[in-house]
C-alpha positions as CSV (number, residue, x, y, z in Angstrom):
1,X,0.0,-0.1,0.0
2,X,1.1,3.5,-0.6
3,X,0.1,7.0,0.6
4,X,-0.3,9.6,-2.1
5,X,1.5,12.9,-1.2
6,X,0.5,14.8,-4.2
7,X,-2.6,14.3,-6.3
8,X,-1.7,12.5,-9.5
9,X,-3.5,11.0,-12.5
10,X,-3.1,7.4,-13.5
11,X,-4.9,5.2,-15.8
12,X,-7.4,8.0,-16.5
13,X,-8.2,8.4,-12.8
14,X,-7.2,11.1,-10.4
15,X,-5.9,9.9,-7.0
16,X,-6.1,12.7,-4.5
17,X,-3.3,13.7,-2.1
18,X,-3.6,11.9,1.3
19,X,-5.2,8.9,-0.2
20,X,-4.0,5.4,0.7
21,X,-4.1,3.0,-2.3
22,X,-3.2,-0.6,-3.2
23,X,-0.2,-1.2,-5.2
24,X,-2.5,-2.3,-8.2
25,X,-3.7,1.4,-8.4
26,X,-0.4,2.6,-9.6
27,X,1.4,1.3,-12.8
28,X,4.4,-0.8,-11.9
29,X,6.6,1.1,-14.2
30,X,5.8,4.3,-12.3
31,X,6.2,3.2,-8.8
32,X,10.0,3.5,-8.3
33,X,10.0,7.0,-10.0
34,X,7.2,8.3,-7.8
35,X,9.0,6.9,-4.6
36,X,12.2,8.7,-5.7
37,X,10.2,11.9,-6.2
38,X,8.5,11.6,-2.8
39,X,5.1,11.7,-4.5
40,X,4.2,8.4,-2.9
41,X,5.3,6.8,0.3
42,X,5.2,3.0,1.0
43,X,2.9,2.2,3.9
44,X,4.6,-0.4,6.1
45,X,4.5,-1.0,9.9
46,X,7.2,1.7,10.7
47,X,5.3,4.3,8.6
48,X,2.1,3.4,10.3
49,X,3.6,3.8,13.8
50,X,5.3,7.2,12.8
51,X,1.8,8.5,11.8
52,X,0.0,7.3,14.8
53,X,2.7,9.0,16.9
54,X,2.1,12.2,15.0
55,X,-1.5,12.0,15.5
56,X,-1.2,11.5,19.2
57,X,1.2,14.4,19.5
58,X,-1.2,16.7,17.6
59,X,-4.0,15.8,19.9
60,X,-1.9,16.3,22.9
61,X,-0.9,19.8,21.5
62,X,-4.4,20.7,20.7
63,X,-5.6,19.8,24.1
64,X,-2.9,21.8,25.8
65,X,-3.9,24.9,23.7
66,X,-7.5,24.5,24.9
67,X,-6.5,24.7,28.6
């Protein structure tokens, strides 16, 4: 699975930034180039943990600002 960092058009479809898509949604010949350009990011266990930490920190910060 991949997270799309910038909206892109592939196979006549637009994939919006922030979307999580299966590998089949992106042409195999484009995957490495898109990774190199940081247009997509491979979603693995480490990436998921990092995102969950970012969300937890953002919630913690928002709560602190409310007080």
